[in-house]
Structure formats: structure tokens, C-alpha cells
C-alpha positions in Angstrom: -23.3 -272.7 123.8 -19.9 -274.0 122.7 -20.0 -277.2 120.7 -19.2 -280.3 122.6 -17.9 -283.7 121.4 -18.7 -284.4 117.8 -21.0 -287.3 116.9 -18.7 -290.0 115.6 -19.5 -293.6 114.5 -17.5 -296.7 115.2 -15.3 -296.2 112.1 -14.4 -292.6 113.0 -16.8 -291.0 110.6 -18.1 -287.7 111.8 -21.9 -287.4 111.4 -23.0 -283.9 110.5 -26.2 -284.5 108.4 -29.6 -285.4 109.7 -32.5 -286.3 107.4 -35.8 -285.8 109.0 -39.0 -287.5 107.7 -41.9 -285.5 109.1 -44.6 -287.8 107.6 -45.1 -291.1 105.8 -48.1 -289.7 103.9 -47.8 -288.8 100.2 -50.2 -287.6 97.5 -48.3 -289.6 94.9 -47.7 -293.4 94.5 -44.3 -293.5 92.8 -43.4 -297.0 91.6 -40.0 -297.0 93.4 -41.4 -295.6 96.7 -44.6 -297.7 97.5 -46.9 -300.2 95.9 -49.9 -299.0 93.9 -52.3 -300.1 96.6 -50.5 -297.9 99.1 -49.0 -299.0 102.4 -50.2 -299.2 106.0 -49.7 -295.6 107.4 -48.5 -294.7 110.8 -51.3 -293.7 113.2 -51.4 -289.9 113.7 -50.6 -290.2 117.4 -47.5 -292.3 116.7 -45.9 -289.7 114.4 -43.0 -287.9 116.1 -44.0 -284.4 117.3 -42.4 -281.3 116.0 -41.3 -280.5 119.6 -39.4 -283.8 119.8 -37.7 -283.2 116.5 -36.7 -279.7 117.4 -35.2 -280.9 120.7 -33.3 -283.6 118.9 -32.0 -281.1 116.4 -30.9 -278.7 119.1 -29.0 -281.4 120.9 -27.3 -282.8 117.8 -26.4 -279.3 116.6 -24.3 -278.8 119.7 -22.4 -281.9 118.7 -21.5 -281.1 115.2 -24.6 -281.7 113.2 -25.0 -278.7 110.9 -27.1 -279.9 108.0 -30.8 -280.9 108.0 -33.0 -282.1 105.2 -36.7 -282.4 105.6 -38.3 -285.3 103.8 -41.4 -287.5 103.8 -43.5 -289.2 102.4 -44.4 -285.7 101.1 -43.4 -283.2 103.8 -45.9 -280.6 102.6 -48.7 -283.1 103.5 -48.0 -282.4 107.2 -49.7 -279.4 108.8 -47.7 -276.8 110.5 -44.5 -277.3 108.4 -43.8 -273.6 107.8 -43.8 -272.8 111.5 -41.6 -275.9 112.1 -39.1 -274.7 109.5 -39.0 -271.3 111.2 -38.1 -272.8 114.6 -35.6 -275.1 112.9 -33.9 -272.2 111.3 -33.5 -270.5 114.6 -31.3 -273.3 116.0 -27.8 -272.1 116.4 -25.4 -274.3 114.5 -27.8 -275.5 111.8 -26.4 -273.7 108.8 -27.9 -275.7 106.0 -31.7 -276.5 106.0 -33.2 -278.0 102.9 -36.3 -280.0 101.8 -37.2 -282.6 99.3 -40.7 -282.5 97.8 -42.6 -283.9 94.8 -43.6 -280.3 94.0 -47.3 -280.8 93.7 -48.3 -278.7 96.7 -45.2 -276.4 96.7 -46.9 -273.2 95.3 -49.2 -273.1 98.4 -46.2 -272.9 100.8 -43.3 -271.7 98.7 -43.2 -268.0 99.9 -43.9 -268.8 103.5 -41.2 -271.5 103.7 -38.7 -269.2 102.1 -39.5 -266.4 104.6 -39.3 -269.0 107.4 -35.7 -269.8 106.5 -35.8 -272.6 103.9 -33.5 -271.5 101.1 -32.7 -274.7 99.3 -35.2 -277.1 97.6 -35.0 -280.5 95.9 -37.9 -281.3 93.6 -38.4 -284.9 92.4 -39.1 -285.2 88.7 -38.7 -288.5 86.8 -40.2 -287.6 83.5 -40.9 -284.6 81.2 -43.5 -286.6 79.4 -47.0 -286.4 80.8 -47.8 -290.1 80.0 -44.6 -291.4 81.6 -45.0 -289.0 84.5 -48.4 -290.6 85.2 -47.0 -294.1 84.8 -44.2 -293.5 87.3 -46.1 -291.4 89.9 -49.5 -293.1 89.2 -51.1 -289.7 89.8 -50.3 -286.1 90.0 -49.8 -283.3 87.4 -46.5 -282.8 85.5 -47.7 -279.3 84.5 -48.0 -278.4 88.2 -44.5 -279.6 89.0 -43.0 -277.7 86.1 -44.7 -274.5 87.1 -43.5 -274.9 90.7 -39.9 -275.4 89.6 -40.1 -272.1 87.8 -41.7 -270.6 90.9 -38.9 -271.8 93.2 -36.4 -270.1 90.8 -38.4 -266.9 90.8 -38.7 -266.7 94.6 -34.9 -267.1 95.0 -34.4 -270.7 96.2 -30.8 -271.5 95.5 -30.0 -274.0 94.4 -33.1 -275.5 93.0 -32.2 -279.2 92.6 -34.1 -281.7 90.5 -33.9 -285.3 91.6 -34.3 -287.8 88.7 -34.4 -291.6 89.0 -34.1 -293.4 85.7 -35.8 -296.8 85.2 -34.7 -298.8 82.1 -37.5 -299.1 79.6 -39.6 -296.4 81.1 -37.8 -293.0 81.2 -34.2 -293.8 80.3 -34.7 -292.4 76.8 -35.2 -288.9 78.4 -31.6 -288.3 79.5 -30.8 -285.6 76.9 -34.3 -284.1 77.4 -33.5 -283.7 81.1 -30.1 -282.1 80.4 -31.7 -279.6 78.0 -34.3 -278.8 80.6 -31.7 -278.2 83.2 -29.7 -276.0 80.8 -32.9 -274.0 79.8 -33.6 -273.1 83.4 -30.0 -273.3 84.7 -31.0 -275.9 87.3 -29.0 -278.4 89.4 -30.0 -281.8 87.9 -29.1 -284.9 89.8 -29.4 -288.4 88.3 -29.9 -290.8 91.1 -29.4 -294.5 90.6 -32.5 -296.6 91.2 -32.2 -298.3 94.6 -33.6 -301.6 95.8 -35.9 -300.2 98.5 -39.1 -302.0 99.6 -38.4 -305.0 97.5 -38.3 -303.1 94.2 -35.8 -304.3 91.7 -35.4 -302.9 88.2 -32.7 -302.9 85.6 -31.0 -299.9 86.9 -29.3 -297.3 84.7 -25.8 -296.7 86.0 -24.3 -293.2 86.4 -21.6 -294.2 84.0 -24.0 -295.1 81.3 -25.9 -291.7 81.7 -22.6 -289.8 81.7 -21.5 -291.5 78.5 -24.7 -290.6 76.7 -24.5 -287.0 77.7 -20.9 -286.7 76.5 -21.9 -288.0 73.1 -24.3 -285.0 72.8 -22.3 -282.3 74.6 -18.5 -282.2 73.9 -18.0 -279.6 76.6 -19.6 -281.7 79.3 -16.8 -282.0 82.0 -16.3 -282.4 85.7 -17.2 -279.2 87.5 -14.5 -277.9 89.9 -15.8 -276.3 93.0 -14.1 -274.7 95.9 -15.0 -276.8 98.9 -15.4 -275.6 102.5 -13.2 -277.1 105.2 -14.3 -280.5 106.3 -17.7 -280.0 104.7 -18.7 -277.8 107.6 -20.8 -275.1 106.0 -20.9 -272.8 108.9 -17.1 -272.3 109.0 -15.9 -269.5 106.7 -12.8 -271.4 105.9 -12.1 -272.7 102.4 -9.4 -275.3 101.8 -7.0 -274.8 98.8 -8.4 -277.9 96.9 -10.9 -278.2 94.2 -13.5 -280.9 94.3 -16.0 -282.5 91.8 -18.2 -283.6 94.6 -21.0 -281.9 96.4 -21.8 -284.2 99.3 -22.4 -287.5 97.6 -23.1 -286.0 94.2 -20.4 -286.1 91.5 -20.8 -282.8 89.6 -20.4 -281.9 85.9 -21.0 -278.6 84.0 -20.5 -277.0 80.6 -17.8 -274.9 79.2 -20.2 -272.7 77.1 -21.1 -270.5 80.0 -24.4 -272.2 80.9 -24.8 -272.4 84.7 -26.6 -275.7 84.8 -25.0 -278.4 87.0 -25.5 -282.1 86.3 -24.8 -284.4 89.2 -24.6 -288.2 89.6 -25.5 -290.0 92.8 -24.3 -293.6 92.5 -25.2 -295.6 95.6 -25.2 -298.8 93.6 -22.3 -298.6 91.1 -20.0 -296.5 93.2 -21.2 -296.6 96.8 -20.0 -293.8 99.0 -20.5 -295.5 102.3 -16.9 -294.9 103.4 -17.6 -291.2 103.7 -21.2 -291.5 105.0 -22.0 -288.6 107.4 -25.7 -289.0 107.8 -28.5 -290.2 110.1 -32.2 -290.6 109.3 -35.1 -289.9 111.6 -38.3 -291.7 110.5 -41.7 -290.2 110.8 -42.5 -292.7 113.6 -39.6 -291.3 115.6 -37.0 -294.0 115.0 -33.3 -293.4 114.3 -32.1 -295.3 111.2 -28.4 -295.6 110.7 -28.5 -296.7 107.0 -31.0 -296.6 104.2 -30.6 -300.3 103.5 -30.6 -301.8 107.0 -34.0 -302.0 108.7 -32.6 -301.7 112.3 -34.2 -298.7 114.0 -33.9 -297.2 117.5 -36.7 -295.4 119.3 -35.8 -291.8 119.7 -39.1 -290.8 121.4 -38.3 -293.0 124.3 -34.8 -291.6 124.6 -36.1 -288.0 124.5 -38.1 -288.8 127.7 -34.8 -288.2 129.5 -34.8 -284.6 130.8 -31.0 -284.2 130.6 -29.9 -283.4 127.0 -26.4 -284.8 127.6 -27.9 -288.2 128.6 -29.9 -288.1 125.4 -26.8 -287.4 123.4 -24.8 -290.2 125.2 -27.5 -292.7 124.3 -27.6 -291.6 120.7 -23.8 -291.7 120.5 -23.9 -295.3 121.7 -26.4 -296.2 119.0 -24.4 -294.4 116.3 -21.4 -296.7 117.2 -23.5 -299.5 115.7 -23.6 -297.9 112.2 -22.4 -300.3 109.5 -19.4 -299.5 107.4 -21.3 -300.1 104.1 -24.7 -301.1 102.8 -25.8 -304.7 102.3 -27.1 -304.5 98.8 -25.1 -307.4 97.5 -26.4 -309.6 100.3 -30.0 -308.5 99.5 -29.5 -309.3 95.8 -28.6 -312.9 96.7 -32.1 -313.2 98.2 -33.9 -311.6 95.3 -37.4 -313.0 94.9 -37.6 -313.9 98.6 -39.8 -311.5 100.5 -37.4 -311.7 103.5 -34.8 -309.6 101.6 -37.0 -306.6 101.1 -36.6 -303.7 103.5 -39.1 -300.9 104.3 -40.7 -298.8 101.6 -39.1 -295.5 100.9 -42.1 -293.5 102.2 -41.5 -295.0 105.7 -37.8 -294.4 105.7 -37.6 -290.8 104.4 -35.1 -291.3 101.6 
């Protein structure tokens, strides 16, 4: 089927990226994601069905959405994920399917997911020290995650990205250790600034600070120039004649010594990239979320009760017009300490 009108928000931004949270459940309790006691979980019957997700993905793929990321909670905690990925990969127009996982359960599903069509993986890893790993995740095994990172490389996932959140006073002394780790296994390491989600506020380590520390250790650490595809549409075999140091929202660096490791910086706090935002989020409860920092959500399960796909798209298109131009972090900071400022926990949003 030919693509129809693109999905565009009220500021003319074309939305091409859908992040899908398939569950709010997780086998870890990371300090920046949920409280130690856990959170109230969605009732099983209230979690959006795979069938509804697939129908939504098919509709949006006909209107320009070409990239999907599967998130959680921990996505591997939901049964039937491999078959879901297989069906997702069969949707015409979806040319980029990836998943973010904490890596604990990955070895049980790694081969099956790869064969089903998942070729890119992000693994969250916030410390290379077992004691700190336990402090941040409150549970889990660092050894298991490290083995599964090697497994992903061995199977052929490409790229294998490592998501690292630095928290001052906890793991910010591991910057060079992480860079050496990425160089050893030639990984794509992404330092992500700590975000105020779920009421959590810490003394965040800025991307600029991390960059400066790496440059003191590696003189050949420089912006990495990449050929970029036209309009960021990965299914068009057309390259523009420009070079970019960005991959989506990640600012990329590399090394001149021939090592293939890539170091990226995602800076939602210090250098927000809202002006070029191209994403939507589907929560595990079946709500469409237009921004990570705004708690406004719109019930997609009710909209999908419409039998006509184009009526579904029209309703979603009208919702997308409500998308804010930028996040409201500064506004939230003014209310720091007041519970009213805190938005949903990350496990419920899907990251």
C-alpha cells in the first residue's frame, strides 16, 4: 500500500519513531526508574495486547513511521515477545526495529529474537563494578549482563549499544573505565544525562563534563562524521551529501587510532533536542504519550475500537497536534520538593 499523509505535529515536525512499552514489569529496581519498594503494577488484563500494538504499528507505518523501539519495564519479562517481534518485522515500512533491555534475561531469547528480525539491541549498564551495580539496580548480576553483551556481539546484533546513566557520587568515577570497556569490545557506548523522572533528582553529570574528562585521557577523541540518510528515513536508499555527528539524538565521537568504538552523548537536560523531536511513546497500559516529561496520555485502546484504520489515524493525528514544542523540566525544577511536580516513574512510561 502506498504511504499516505505523514504524521506531523502542530510545529511541523514529522513523527517517524514509535517507542513501544510492552510491560511495566521489571526484574530490577534501578534507582532512577522506580522506588526500592516497587510501584503499583498494571493489572494483566489492562496491558495493551500484542494485536492492538501490531494494528497501531501497521497504521502508523503507512503514514511515515519507520522506526520502532521495544521497551518496558523489562520487555523480556513479557511472554510471547519473540513471536511479537517476528510479526512486527513483517510490517511493510518498518525498517528499523530495536529493543532496550537490562540484559539479565537476554541469553534465553537472544538467538530467537535475532532470527525473528531484531537486529539492533541496547543494553543498559550503569556500572562495571559489582558493588556499585548492586547499589544502582538493587538486584541483578553484573556478570550476567557482561556475558550477554558479548553474546549479542557474537550472534551478530549490530550495533550493540550500551546505555549508561551517570549519577554523581555513585558511578561518575567510571567514565574512563566505560570508555576502555567500549574500546575493548568495539561497542557503541551512549552516556545519557540523568533525567528527573518519577520525582528523582540527583546532581546530574552533564555531557560536556564527561566529554572533557575523556578528552584528557584520549587525545584522538573527536566528533565522528557519518554519512546520514536523507531525512533520517532509513528505508530510503538515498544518502545526502552532508556529514553529521548525530545519530538520532545522540552526538557521536570516535577515535583516530582505528578502534571502532563509538561514544555517544544524549543530553536531554543540558542541550535539549526537543526542536527536532520525532517520537511518540505507547505505554504498557495502551496510552499514547507525546513527551517523556508531560504526563498527559491518550487512550489508544479505545481509539483502536474503530474498525476503519483511517479514522484511527485521523484521531491519532489530532492528538499529535497537541504535542508540546519542548519539555517542561525548568518548570518542574521550580516545584522541586513538592510531590505535585513529579511525573510518572520510568517503568510506566517506557523510557
